[in-house]
N, C-alpha and C positions, 0 to 999 in steps of 0.2 A: 271476375277477379277472385282468386282463392283466398283462404284465410291467411292473414299476414303473420310474419314472425313475431311482431310486437304483440299481436293478440294471443299468440301461443304462449309467449313469455309471461303474460299477465293473467293466465288462466290455468286453473287446475282442472284437468279433464278426468272425471271419475266414471268409469264404465261399470255398470252393475248388472249382473245376470245370475240366475239360479245355476247356470251351467258353467260358471267360472270354476276351474279345477274340479269339475263335477260332470262327467260325461253321461248325459241322459238322452240327448237327441241332437238335432241339427244345429241348434244355437251354439253348442260347444264347438262345432266345426267352424261356424261363421267367425266367432270371436278368436279362436285359436289361430285361424289362418290369417286374420286381419292384424294380429298383434305386431308382427315384424314391421309392417308398414307404418302403423300408428306410433310405435316406440321411436322409429327413426325421425318422425316428424315432431312429436311432442316431448320426447326425452324424459327428463326427471319429473315433469309436471303430470305425467300420465300414470294412472293407477287403476287397477281392477278390484272389484269387491264381489265376493261370493260366499256361500255357506261352507263351513268346514265339514268335509266328509272324510272320515278316517281312512276309508279304503282307497282314496286318491292322495293320501299323504305323501306318497313317493314322488308326486309331481311338484311338491312344494319344498322350498329351501328357505329357512328363516334368515332374516337380517338381524344381527345382534347389536350393531353399533350405529344404527341410523339415527340421524338428528334432524331430519327434514320435518316439514309440517305434518306429513302423514304419520311419521313416527311419534310426534308429540301427541296427536289425537289418539293414537293407539294406546300410548301409555296412560293418557287421561282416562280412557274407557276401562283400561285394566285396573286403575286405581278405584274405579267406581264398582268393581266387582264383576265385570264382564270378561269372558275369555276371548281375546282377540289375538290373531296371529298376523304378523307382518313379515313378508319375505318376497321371494321371486317365484314366479310360475316357471317351471323348468320346461319351457317350450321355446321355439325359435323366437328370438327377441328378448327373452328373459324379462318380462314386464314385472313391475312391482304389483303385488297383490295383497289384499287384506281379506282374511277369512274369519268369519264369526262362528263361534261354537254356539249353536242355537239353544243348547241346554242351559246356558248361563243366564237366560232371560225367561225361561219357561215358567218360573214362579210368578211372573207378571202377566201370564197369558189371559187370565180372566179380566184383568184391568184393560189390556189391549183390546180385547173384544168389546168390552163395555164402551170404550171411547170411540171405537169404530162405528158402533151403532148410534151412540149419542151425537157424535159430530158429523157423521156422513150417512146415517140411515142404512148401513149395510149390516145385515145379520150374519152370524157365523154358525155353520153346522157344528154340532157338538162333538161328533166322533170322527171327523175327517183329519187324519194325521198330517197329510200333505198341507191342507189349509192351515192347520195350526203352525206347522213349520214355517210356511211362507209369511205368516203374520209375525212370528218371532223374528225372522230375518228382516222384514220390513221395519220393525221397531228399532233394531240395531243399526240399520242403514240410516234411519232418520237421526238417531243420536249422533252417529259419526258425522253426517253432513252438517248438522247444526254446530258441532264442535269445530269442524274444518272451516266453516264460514266465519267463525270467530278467531281461529288461530292461523288463518291463511295469509298473513303478511300483506294484507290489502289486495290479494289476488282474487279474481272472480272465480266462483266455483260453478263448474258446468257438469251436471250429473246426467248421464245417459242411461236410461233404464231399458232393458230388453224383456219384453213379455210381462204379463200380469204378475207372475211369480216373484219378480224382482221389484215390482212397483207398488206394493201395498202401502208404502210410506208416502207416495207421491201426493195423494189428496191432503194429507196432514201437513206436508211441507208447504203447500199453497195456503192452507188455512192459517198456519202460523206466520206466513209471510217471511220465511227464512230467506236469507241472502244467497239463494241457490237457484240457478237457472236450469230448467229441466227439459230434457228431450226424452220422449217415449217412443219406442219402436215396437209395433206388434208384428210378429213374423207370421202369424196366422190367428185369426180370431177363434176363441174357444168354441163359440156357438157355430161358426161356419164349419169347423171341422166335424162337429157332431151332425150338423144338418146334411153335409155332403155325403157322409157315410150312410145316411139313411134315406136320402131322397135322390133318385136317379135324375130328376129334373130340377136339381138344386138351383141352377143358374136361371132357369126360366121362372121359378117361383120366388127367387130372391127379392125382386122389387115389391112383392106383396106380403112379405113376412113381418109378423109382429114379434119383435125380439123378446119382450117380456113373456108372452105366451109360450114361445119356443124354449126359452131358458127354463121356465117352470116345467115344461113337458120333459126335458132331459135332466131335470133335477140339478141344474148348475146355476141357480139364480144368484148365489153369493159370489161365485167366480165371475160371472158376467157383470154383476154390479161393480165389483172391484175393477174389472177391466175397463168398463165405461168411465168409472171415476178417474182412473189413471189417464185415459185418453183425454178427458175434458179438463183434467187438472194440469196437464203438461203445457209448458210454454210452446214447445214445438212438438207436433205429432207426426210420426213418419211410419211408413211401412216398406215392404221389400219389393213390391211389384205393382204395376197398374191393375193386374187381375185382383189382388187383395185390396187395393184402394177402393174398388167398387163395392166390395164386401163390407169394408169399414164404414162407408157412407150409410149403408142400409142398417147394419147390425149394431154399430157403435155410435152412430149419430154425429160423426165428424169426419170431414174429408181430410186426408193426410196433407200436411203442408209440403212434405217432400217424400219422394220415393228413393230409397237407398238400396240399389241392387247389391246382391252378395257377390263378392269376388272370390278369388282363389289364390293361394300362395304357390305360385308356379315354381319357386325355388325347391319346394318339398318334392316336386315330381321331376325336376330337371334331370335329364339324362344325357344332355348334349346330343351327340350323334349315336348314342348307344341304345336308344329306345327300341330300334328294330331288333337288335340282338337280344334285348331284354324280353321282347315279345316272344321270340322263338324259344328262349330259355323257359319262360313261364308256360308257354303253350305245351312244351314237352312234359311239364309236370301235370298239366291237365290231361294230356294223352295217357299218362300212367293211370290216372283216375278212371278215364274212359275205358281202358283195357280191362281194369279190374271189375268195372261195373257192368260192361256189356259183353266182353269177349268170351266169357264162360258160356254164354247162351248162343251168340252168333258174332260174326265179325263184319267189319266194313273198312273201307280204305281211309286211314287217318289223313292221308294227303288230300283227300277230297271231303274233309269234314270241317264245318264251320261251328265255332262256339259263340253262342249268343247268351246274354244273361240279363236279368233284372234283379234289383235288390232294394231293400228298404223295409220300413215297418209293414206289418201285415195289415194292410187296409185294402181289401179286395177291390173295391170300386175306386177309392180315392187314388190309389197308385196305378190304376189301369191294368191290373192283373187280368180282369175279365176281358178287356179289349185285346190284350196280348195273347191270351189263350185262343180267342176266336180267330185272330189273325194267323196263329200257328196252325190251327186246324185247317184253315183255308190254304195255307202254304203247303201243308202236307198233301192235301188233295191234288193241288196243281202239280207238284213234283211227281206224285204217283202217276198222274194222268200222262205226264210227259216222259215217264220211265227214266227219270233222272238218276244218275249214279251218285249224286251229291247227298251227304248226310248232314243234317243240322241238329246239333245238340243244344237244347235250351235249358239254362240253369235258372231256377227261381231261388234266390238267396234271401231268406227273410227269417223272422223269429216267431215260432209257435211252440207252445208247451209240448214236450215229448218225454217219453219214459227212458229211451235208450236208442243208440244207433242200431239199425237192423242187423242182427247177428249174422245173417246170410251174407250181407255186404262185407262185414268184417272178415268172415271166413274166406270169401272170394279173394279179398285183397291179400290175406295171409298166404293162401295157396298160390296166388300169382307170384308173390315174393319168393316162395319156396321153389317154384318152377324156374324163376329167374336165376336163383342160386344154383340150381341143378344145371341149367344151361351154361352158366359161367364156369362151373366145375368141368363140364364136358369140353368147353372151349380150351380151358387151360391144359387138360389132359391131351386133347388132340394136337394142340399147338406144340407141346413139348415132344410128343412122339413123332410128329411130322418132321420136326427139325432133325432129329436123329436119323429118321428114315431117309430123308432127302440127302443128308450128308453121306450116307452109306450107299446110295444108289449109283448105278453106272449110267442111267438114262435120266431124262428130264421130265418124264411123265408124272402126272399127279396121281398118287396112289389112291386106293379106296379108303376114304377116311373112316368109314364105319368100323373097320377092323382095329382102329386105334381106341375105341370106346369099350371100357370094361363092361361086363354083364351087369355089374352092380348099378352103374349109372344108366344103362339101357333100361333096366327094370324100374329104377327110381323115376326116370323120365316118363315112362308109360303110366306108372301108377299116379304120379302127381297130376299129369295131364288128364287122366281119366277121372280122378277125384274132382278136379276143378271144373270140368265141363258139366253143363246143366241143361235140362230140357225146359226149364221154366223161363218166363219172360223176365228181363231185367226190371227190378222194381222202379216205380216212378219216384217214390219218396224214400229218402235215405234213412229216416228215423221212424220209430214207432210212436206215432202221435197220440196225445192224450185223448183227443176227440176226433178220431179218424173219420167217422161216418158223417160228421157235420162240417168237414173242412171244405171250403168253397172251391179251392184249387183242385182238390182231388175229385170232388163231385163233378166238376166240368170235365175233367179228364175221363172219368168213368162214362159220363153221358155221351161224350164225343168219340169214345173208344180209341183215344190217343194214348195207348197203354204200352208203348215201346215194343210193338210187334216188329218182327224182323223186316217185313216189307215196308214199314213206315219210314219215310225219309226224314221226318222230324221226330226226334227223341226228346223226352222231358226228364229232367232231374230236379226234383223238388227237395231242397236242402233247408229244413226249418231251423237253422242256426247260422249265426254269422261266422264268417271264415276268418281264422287267424292262424298263426304259426303252430299253435298247439292242437289245431284241429286234426283229428286222426285220419280223416279221409283225404285231405288235400295237402297237409303239411306245408302250407304257404300262407303268407300274409294276404289280406284282402287286396291290397294294392298290386301285388304280384298276380293274383288271380285276374284282376281287371286287365292288366297288361297282356295276359295270355289269351284273352278272348278276342273276338273279331268285331263284335258290335254290342253296345249296351242299349236296352230297350226300356224307356220310361215314359209311356204315353199317358201321363197322369190326368185324372179328372179333376182332382183338387190338390194343388201343389203351389203354395204361395211363392216359392222360388224353385228349389230343386237342385241339390248339390251333385247328385250322382252323374248327370251328364257332363258337368264340368270336370269331375274327376276323371271321367273317360277321356275327354279331350286332352287334358294335361298329360295323360299316359299314352297319347297317340292312338286312341281307340275312337272310332266314329260312334255317335250316339243318336238315339231317337228320343225326342221330347214331344210335348204337345203345346198348342197355343192356349190351353187352360192352365199350364204351369207358368209361373212368373218368368222363369228362365226362357222358356219357349216363346212367350209373348215378347220379351225383350229382344230375342234374336230376330224375330220377324220384323221388328221395327228398326233395328239398329245394325244388322249384319247383312250386307248384300251377298247374294250367291251363297247362302249358308249351306245349301245342299252340296255344293262343290267342296265346301270346307268340312264335310262330314258331320254336319248338324242338321238332322232331318226333323222337321216340325210337322206333326200330324194335326190336321184341322179338326178341332172338336167344338170350337165355339159355334153355336147355332147349327151344328151338324148332328145327324142321327148317329146312333151307335153303329148301325149297319154301314153307313158311309165311312165312318172313321175306321172300322175294322177292315173294310175293303181297301182303304188307302194304306193302312199299315201292312196288310198282306202283300200289296203290290210293291211297297217299299222294300220289304224283306225279300221278295222274289227278285227284284232288280239288284239288290245287294248280293244275293246268292249267285247271280250270273256274272259278277265281276271276276276278272282273271286275277291270278295271284299278283301280278305286276300292278294291276289297277288298285288292288287292296293296299299294297305297299305305298303307292302314291297317295291314296286316301289317308293312310295313317300319317304320312308326312304333313299333309295339309291340316289334318285334325290337330296334331301337336302344335303346329304353328298358330292355329286359330285360338288356342288357349290363352295366348298373350293378350287377346282382346278383353279377357275377363280377369286379368290379374288385378290384385288390390292396388298396385301402383297406378292403374288406369281408373278404377272405380271408386277409390277413396275420395275423389273430388266431390262426389255426391254427399258424403258425410261432412266434408269441409263446408259445403253450402249450408247444410242444416246447422252446423256448429256456429258458423259466422252469423246466421240469422238469430240464433239464441243469444250469442254474446251481445248483439246489437240491441236487444230488448231493454 
């Protein structure tokens, strides 16, 4: 039985996260996508809390005349000297949101740190600005919840905290025995992320790890202590996947009470019957990039070209970039051996420090545009003159079109084409990286000689910046780019959930994940015939790197052999499968956790 309407009427649900109206990472996507479903269910009793970040002020619209309990608490805090904003978050669902200006309590930072040590034995690093900010945020959250519990018209207050950065107040809420019921969700343990990035046998070593020793080793003792205090202080402890639940038991010392899978807002991606047309439209934009990037050096058939991609934070091992590259090298060798005429272009879309876009790439793009303008001018000139010539002819023969082109355009055509053509190989990386020589993606590519040679069937484009409409090289939004590709590849080694495969499916694009990702593990256990639905799960649990790389290479090879019709059918099935992961389906797990908390 789900949570009842009476329970909802009698409860204030306050969801607290550092990434409310503050896009830092994946939690922003989780909360933003969930908001429409939650607001429909909880209505006026639902509110979000986050830090006020001026550069995201455009996403916030103030409420000036509110008189509800949230507004009363906001006014009370304002009268106490704190800067608190109350309004709507301008996303789907337009939820109520309260934002705290952290600067308005920084004068109490020393006192906050003292009582954190005095009451909970947690020390604070002196010069960690993020740690200072989250402590200030936590103190304001505690003040707000205490006031709300007193001003709430007899309603129960249910506070749901996401990640340690939002939950620094949770231990003190329990110590003071405030009339607030708490739920804490860890989306990834801080220590687990550090360990996985630095230990290729993380999962094998996990049962034997000493959390205190490892936290000291990575110099994150204070953060891990806060995270553990939040975990043990919460009435209900949750995480996002069974994969992360195992990690929590070992590193945080408490098994989650509930697993809350992350859903997706399908309305945001909904294209009804248009998604196939949108794929073609976006693919043509990627074709333009491909021509500018490769065709000055050599050409290949765009009708026999597949676009693959991966994206996310630059975590070489955690995100499975190492496995992807190894599989691509094996795929390239197999296609070369078979003398295939197929071309695979693989995009790595991530974020690394860079100085500038490679000027040769910008020049090639500019010359291609100039060449296109020259061709269009010739087309117009030939078209006009052909019309007059045809009208004046006594026969129906097609004349020699070359004589309709002026010498000026002939010369410009030759000069532009000659200037554009190059003898050098197309670059692998699109930008000039700050630390090119130590980049792990580039070092693998150099070692494997997968450097975009003409004969290579697999080409690599490493784009160390996220894609948006202002991006010079693509001039399209990330969602459009995803729609234009044929397959997303995300065989993560460490991924508590993983949103990118879900975004692919919602856009009608098949995706690869792994059983070490929370999403992949969920798919294995809950989705029958997931391969036929375009959700490919690579086995990495208790499997060697070589085995997983071979499995991924075979999966890519089999996908490359699909006919165009088969790929269209797969896109149809992928888009339909995204409904399995909509928030309207998965919010039931949150309802279970909330009902358990309300019943305490």
